[in-house]
N, C-alpha and C positions, 0 to 999 in steps of 0.2 A: 557451468555457470561461474560467474566471477564474484560479484559482491551482492549480498543480501542487505538492502537498505531497510531499516525499520523506522517508522514514523509514528510517534505517539501523541502528537499535538494536533489539534483541530486546525484546518486551514482557514477557518473563520476567525481565529484568534492569533495565529502565528504564521510565520513564513517558512517553517521548516520543510513542508512538502515542496514548496517552490524551489528551495535550495537543493533538495534532493533531486528533483526532476532535471535540474540543470546539468547534473553530472552523471546521470544514468546512461549506461550503454545497453545495447541489445542483449548482451549476455547477462545482465543484472536482473535482480528481482526486487520488488518493493513489497514490504509487508506493512499494512496499516493495522495498528492496534491501539487499544485504549481510545482516547478521543481522536486519534488519527483516523479512525474509521469514518469520521464525518467527511473525509476526502473521497469516500466511495459514492456519495450521492451526486446525482446529475447536476444539481444547482450549486455545488461547492466551488469555491475559488480554485482554479487550476484543473477543473474537470476536463476541459478541452485538451489541455496539455497532457494530462494523464492518458486520455484516450489516444492521442497521437503516439505516445511512447508505446502503448499496448500494440498499436498497429505496426510499429517498428520492431516488435518482438520482445519488449520488456514484459515479464510476467508480473502481474499485480495480484497480491493476495490480501485478504482481510480475515481477522479472527472472528469466527461466527459467534462466539460468546459475547464479544464486544458489540457486534452488530445487533444482536438480540437485546442486549442490555440497554441499548439506546433506541430501540424501536425502529431500526432503519431497514428492516427486511424488504419493505415494499418500495424503497427509494433508491436502490442500487443502480449504478451505472453498469452498462454491459461489459462483459469480458473481465470481470473481477472474480477471482476464484476464492470462495469462502473455505476456510480451513479450520481445523481444530488444533489443540495444543500439541498433539503427537506429530502432526504434519509440520507445525512450526519447528519442532526440534529437528525433524528430518531436513527441513530447508536449511537450518544452520549447518548441518553436516554436508549438504550438497553444494554449498557455496564456499569459495576460498576464504572469505572473511565476512564479518557482519559489521555494518556501519550503522550506528544508532544516531538518529537525528533528534535532538532535544530542543 
């Protein structure tokens, strides 16, 4: 894989997820964390664009602790992999670099 993009801002309040989606390639991964996990719900701004990227091969991850802390377990869009902190660390090792979107 190439770049791991991390997004920690809610798409309801910021455009960081949209900016990230514009530059992702099929080899990249996206990790939603902190308030960025609001991007995992089906009604979130950018949800359709995110699903299109997933269909093109972009892997999308979300931290399970952040999902649970915000009560989003039942609202997740399909094909988003929930991960723990150990897997987060492994993703940083599996990608050439990490790009944080603030």
